[in-house]
N, C-alpha and C positions, 0 to 999 in steps of 0.2 A: 504494500500500500504506500509505503514511503517513497519507493521508486516511481510508482505511478503518479503520485502527487508532484514529484520532481519533474516528471514528464510533462504534466500540465503546466508547470511554471515555465518550461522551455518553449511551449507553443502559444501560450496566452499572451501574445503581444500584437501590436497593431499590424506589423508587416506580415506575420504568419497568417493572421485571421483574414487580412485583405487578400492574400494570395489564395487562400482556401475558398473564400467567397467567389472569387473570379473562376477558380477551377470548378466549383460546384455549378455555377451558372453555365459554363461551357460544357460541362459533363451532361447536364440535363438536355441541352440543345443537341449535343452529339447523339445521346441515347434516343431522343425523340425522332431524329431524322432517320428514315429507313436505310439500312445498309451500313451506316456509320457506327462502328463499334467502339466499346471502351478500350479495346486493345489498340486501335488506331489512335485514339486520343492520348492514351498513356505513352505510346511509342513516340508520337510527335512532340510530346512535352519533355522527353528525357533530356535533351540538351539544355533546356531551360532549367529543369530540376537540378542538373549538375552544377549550373552556375549559382544556384541559391545556396547550396550546401546540403548536408544530409538531413537535418531536422526539417527545414522548410521544404526542401525538395521532395522528401518522402511524404510529408503531410499533403503536398499538392497532388501527388500521384494517387494517394489513398482517397482524397476528396473526389478526384475525377472518376475513379473506379466506382465509388459509392453512388455518385450522382448519375453516371451513365447507365448503371443497372436499373435505377429507378426510372430514368427518362424513357426507357423502352415502353413503359406502361402507357404513356400519354398517347402515342400513335396507335397502340393496341386498342385503347378505349375510344378514341375519337374517330379513327378511320378503319378499325378492324385490321390494322397493320402492325404486328408486333415489331417494335424497334430492335429487340434482341430475341433469340430463341427462348430464353427463360421467361419472356413476357407472353408466350403463346397462350397459356391457360387464362391469363388476364383478359384476353379478348373474348373468351367464351361468354363471360357475363358483363364485361365492361362495355362492349359495343351494343348489346341489347339495351343496356341502360341509356346509352346515348340516343338510340333510336326512340326511346320513350321520353326523351327530353330531360333526362336526369344525368347528364354528363358530369355536372359538378359533383354529384354524389360519388360517382365512380372515381373521378380524378382525386378528390380529397381522401377517399378511402384508400386508394393506392398509395398516396403520399404518407398518410399516417401509418399504414401497415409496413411500408418500406422503412420508415424511421424506427418503428418498434422492433421489427426484425433485425435491422442493422445494429441497433443498440444491444439486443440480446446476443447476437453473434459475436459482437466485440467483447462483451462481458465473459462469454464462454472462452474466447481466445485468451483473455487475461487470466481467468481463474483456473483453467484446465489446459494450459499450454502443452506441458510435457506429456501427460497421459494421453491426450488426444492425438499428439504426433505419433506416439507408439501405436495407438489403435489403428491409425491409417495404414500401418505396415501389415496389419492382419487381413487386409482386403486384397484378394488376388482375382484372377480371371473368373473362378466360379461365383464369387460374390458379386462381381460387376455384371455377370450374366443374370444373376437373380435380381439385381437392382434394376436392370433394364427391363426384365420381364414384369417386375412390379409396376414400372412406369407404363408399360404397354397395356396393363390391366385397366388403365384409365379409359381405354377405348370404349369399354362397357358403360362408363360414366357419362361420356360426352356423346353417346349415340342413342340416347333415350328416344324410344318410339321408332327408331329406324336402325335397329341393331345390325341387320344384314348389310345395309348400305354402309354403315360404319365399319364393319369388318372388311368389306370390299375395299373401302378407302384405305384402311390400315394395311391391307395386303399389297395394294399398289405402292404405298409408301415404302414398305419393307422390300418389295421387288426393286424399286428404283435405288434403294440404298445398297443393293448388291452390285450395281454397275461399277466397273473398274477392277482394280487389283484386289485379290483376296488378302485380308490383313494378316493372315497367318502363313499361307503357302506362297503368296505372291502371284498366283495364277490370274490371268486377265479374263474377265467375263463380261458378256452382254455389251461389248463396245461396237460390234457390227462394223469393224474396220475403221471406226472414227477415232483417230489418235488422241484427241483431247479427253475423251471419255475414260482413258486409262486412269486418270486421277480421280474418277468418280464424279458424282453429282455434288457440286459445292452447296453446302447447307444454306449459307446466307443468301446467295442469288436464288436458290430454289424457294426459300421461304418468302423472299421478296416477290417472286412471281406468283406463288400460290395465294398470298394474302394481299399484297400491295397492288400488283398489276391487275389481277383479276378484279379487285375491288375498284380500281380506277376505271376499268372498262365498264363495270356495273354502274358506277357513278355517272359516267357519260351517257348511259342508257336510261337513267332515271328521268321521269317526266317532271318530277318536282325540281324546284330551283336550287334547293340545298339538301345536303345529305341527311340532315336531321334538324328538327326545330330546336333552337337553343334560346334559353332565357335564364339569366343568373337566378339561382334559388336563394331566397332570403332564409337565413338561419341554418344554412347547410352544415356549417362547422359544428354547431350544437347537435344537429341530427346525427352526424357521423360519430361524434363523441359518445352519444348514447348507444349507437349500434356497436361501437368498439367495446363499451362496457358489457353489453349482452354477449358479444362474440369473443370475450377474452380468452376462453379456452381454445377456440379455433386459432387465434393468433399465437398462443403459447405452443400449441402442438405443431403448428406450421414452422415457427421459429426453431423449435427443437429439430424437426426434420431437416430444415435448411442447414442448420449448424452441423448435423451429423453428416449429411451428404456432402457438404462443402469441404470437409476435411479429407474426403476420398479423392486421391489424385486421378483426374480424368473424368470424374462423374459429371460435374458441371451443374449450373443453376437450373437447366431445363428439367433434369430429373427431379430436383428438389421441388420445383413449383408444380410439376405434373402430379407427383405423389401427394403433395399437400392438398392440391385441389381435389383429388380423388377421395382422400380421407375426409375432407370437409363435407363433400357431398354424401358420402356413405353414412356419416354420423349425424347428418342434418335431420331435424324433425320434419322438414318439408323439402325433400330432395327434388321435387318437381320444379322448384324455382330455379335450380341450377341450369345454366344454359339459356335462361330467359331473363336474366337481370338480377341475380342474387348478389347482394353486397358481400356476403360471406365468401363467395367464390373469388372476388377481387382481393379481399383481405388475406385469404389463405395463400394465394399465388404470390402476392407481392411480399408478404412477411417471409416466406421461405426463400424467395429470390434474393432479398437483401441480407437475410441472415447468413447466407453462404458466402457473402463477400468477405467478411472478416475471417470466418472459419476456413476459407480456402487458402488463407495465408499460413495456417498452422503447419502443414507439412513443409512448406517452403522455409519458414523461419526456424522450425524445430529440427528438421532433418536435412535441409538443403535440397528438398525435392519439390519443385514447383507443381502445384495441383492443377493449374490451368495456364493458359497463355498469359492472362493478366498477371498472375503470380510470377511467371517466368520473367516478364518484363520488369516487374518491381524487384525481383531477385537480381537482375542485371544492374539495376540502379544501386542496390545495396553494395554489390561487388565493386561497382565503379567508385564508390566512396571508400573503398578499402575495408568493407565490413563483410565477414564471411558468415553466411547463414549456416545454421546447424545448432546442435545442442549447446555449444559454447557461446551462442549469441547473447543470452541473458547474463552471462558472466563477463565476457570480453567487451561487449558493447551495450551494456544494459541501459545506459542513459539514452542512447538513440532508439533502442528497441521499445522502451517504455514511452518515449516521446511519440513514436509512431503509433503505438496502441492508443495513447491518449488522444492523438489527432483524429483517429477513427471515431471516437466518441463525439468529439467536437464537430466533426464533419457531418454526422447524422443530425445533431442539434441544429447546425447551420442549414442543413438541407430542409428541415421543417420550416424554418423562417423564410428562406428563399423560395422554397416550393410553393408555399401558400400564396406568395405574390405572383409566381410564374404560372400557377394554375389559371389565374384570371386571364393571362395572356394566351396561353395555349388553347383554352376553350374557344377563343375567337376564331379558330380555324373553321368552326362550324358556320360562321357567318360568311365565309367565302362562297360565292356561287359555284355550282357544280361545273359550269363551263370553264372556270379558271382552276378549280380544285383538281379535276381529273387530269388535265395535262400536266399540272404541277407535280402530282404524285407520280406520273409516268416518268417525268424528267428526273425526279429523285430516285426512282427505281433504277434507271440507267446509270446514274452517277454512283449509287450505292452498290450495284452489282459489279461495276468495274473496279470500284475502290476495294471491294472485298477480296478480289483475286488479282487485280492489276492485269487483267487479261480480258480480251473481247469474248473469250469463251464463257465467262461468267454472265455476260450480258445475254448471250444466246440461251444459256440455261434459264435465266430469268424470264425471257420471252416465252420459251417452250413451256415452262411450268405455269406461266401466267395464262396461256391459252388453255392448258389442261384444267387449271383451277376455274376459269370462267365457264368451261364446258360442264364441270362438276356442279357449279352453282346452278346452271340451267337444268341439270338433271336431278337437282335436289339431293346430291350426294355430299355429305359433310366433308369439309376440307380438313378439319382438326385432326381426325384419326390418321389421315395421310401424312400430315406434318409430324405426328408422333412417330410414325413408322420411319420417316426420313431421319429424324433426330436420334432415335434410340436404336435403329437398325444396326448401324456400324458398331455401337457399343456391345449390343447383344451378340453379334456375329463374332467379333474378336474374342469376347469372353468365352463363348461356346467353343470356338476352335481351339483356343489355348487350354481350356478345361479338358477337352477330349485328349489332347496331347499329354497333359499331366496324368490323366486317368490311365493311360497306356502303361505307365511305369508302376502302377499299383497292382497288387495281387488280384483285386477284384473291384468292380465298380461300387459295390456296397461299402467296402472298406474305405474307398476314396471319399464317398459321400459322407460317411460317419465321421471322417476326419475334418470335415468343414462344417462345424455347427452353425456359423453365421450364414452360410449359404443355405443350409436346410431351413433356418429360420425365415430367410427371405422368401423361399418357395412356399413355406407354410403361410406366409402373409399373402402371397399371390392367390393361393386357394381360398383363403379367408376373404380376400377382396372380391374375388369372382362370385362366391356365394353371397357376399354382402350386396353386390350389385344386383343379383337375382332377387334378393329379399327387398331391396329398395324399389326395384321395378314393379314387383307385385304390390308393395305398399302404395306406390304412386297410382297404379291402376285402380286399386280398391278405393282410394281417396277420390279419384275422379268419378268413378261409378257412383259412389255415395253422394257426391255433390250433384251429379246429374240427376239422381233419384230425387233429391230434395227440390231441385229446380222444377222437375216434372210435377211433383206434388203441388 
């Protein structure tokens, strides 16, 4: 605690706070714009961070990371266009709220949930730094395969009323994720002689096409002048505060899931937010609201999304193993300052380490203040006529797809997926399950392939399975989730039938 207080004293000065405020503002903008990622923002800011020195520089990078992950929710809510893959579940309920003229509710819910999740993840980082770093080492290929399968179980949750179409959509997504090289053997599949496909379907351009380009085409086709009616809601902050008080357990559970998933190298925020959304729906008293504008869906997704920001730094700081690309870039910044990540970090460079942790707490508090002001600005997007909004989104899609891969191949992937997504919208096939298949497919395939190789060295498959208790627990959760989805589906049908019977009477 004494070292943490010393860290606060190092960053609570005018220069550091000003730099962090500018970084948060820029991070929100970058996260909101489709295709522009937190990795890009952090990478571009590295030379500037190096000029500031370790304390201010790392505080700036942490603030950008925190704000950019939250910023992805804005475009997901307003345009049904997730700014980041981890904002994908946010769009399931955020955009329906926008269509109902309740965009402010969704935007403020996402902001408050992001701050709560971010603070929770940071406190976990500070309180359980070393044991969590050791826990991350216990996750191998079988555990990642189980985690990906648990995420794919969410297909049942987001396909209510159209399960067959949802499964078809997820199957297409998984099939597309197989394009390119096998992650284990290196064999090339489904490229049809097209050389760029060897590297596979790029996730960011694909999601831009599925959600952004298809939505832009849909916007241009609308007869109405605006994508949705917007009017600022009076007293919306008090309303969201009350909803947070009611849904405190959802926020806590989602923050815990995000923190646990965040420490696993390579898992990513998408798995955290998908699993949290699925658990929120499964345990809800009224699961029929999910997918149609449930505030709890936005809260669950965003709390998990930002909780994994700080926890994703645990393996990097504790073991010198970056958990994701963002952590790898921040690790590069640490090493450029002459600081070696690892178990000796808290003893050899404890002043800088605790100042960085303290800055993550301050960044989330500043995000709340800046975000409340910026929500009023971002919501104005809905006031732009469709004749201008549609072409603007298409232009951002092209820029984002090229920026994600620095290759025209990414733009072609975006256009191809956009046409496919638009066709699926017309056929009333849900796009969400397909996106889940694209995001989780590579993780599941790599985990399965490596697990089978590991099992070959064991005397029996049963012996191998019994030696992985975490993996068995995850598959047990998969079974529990699927049966839970069946129960929720039946409960929803009975509730609708009962309501219809009352109306008829």
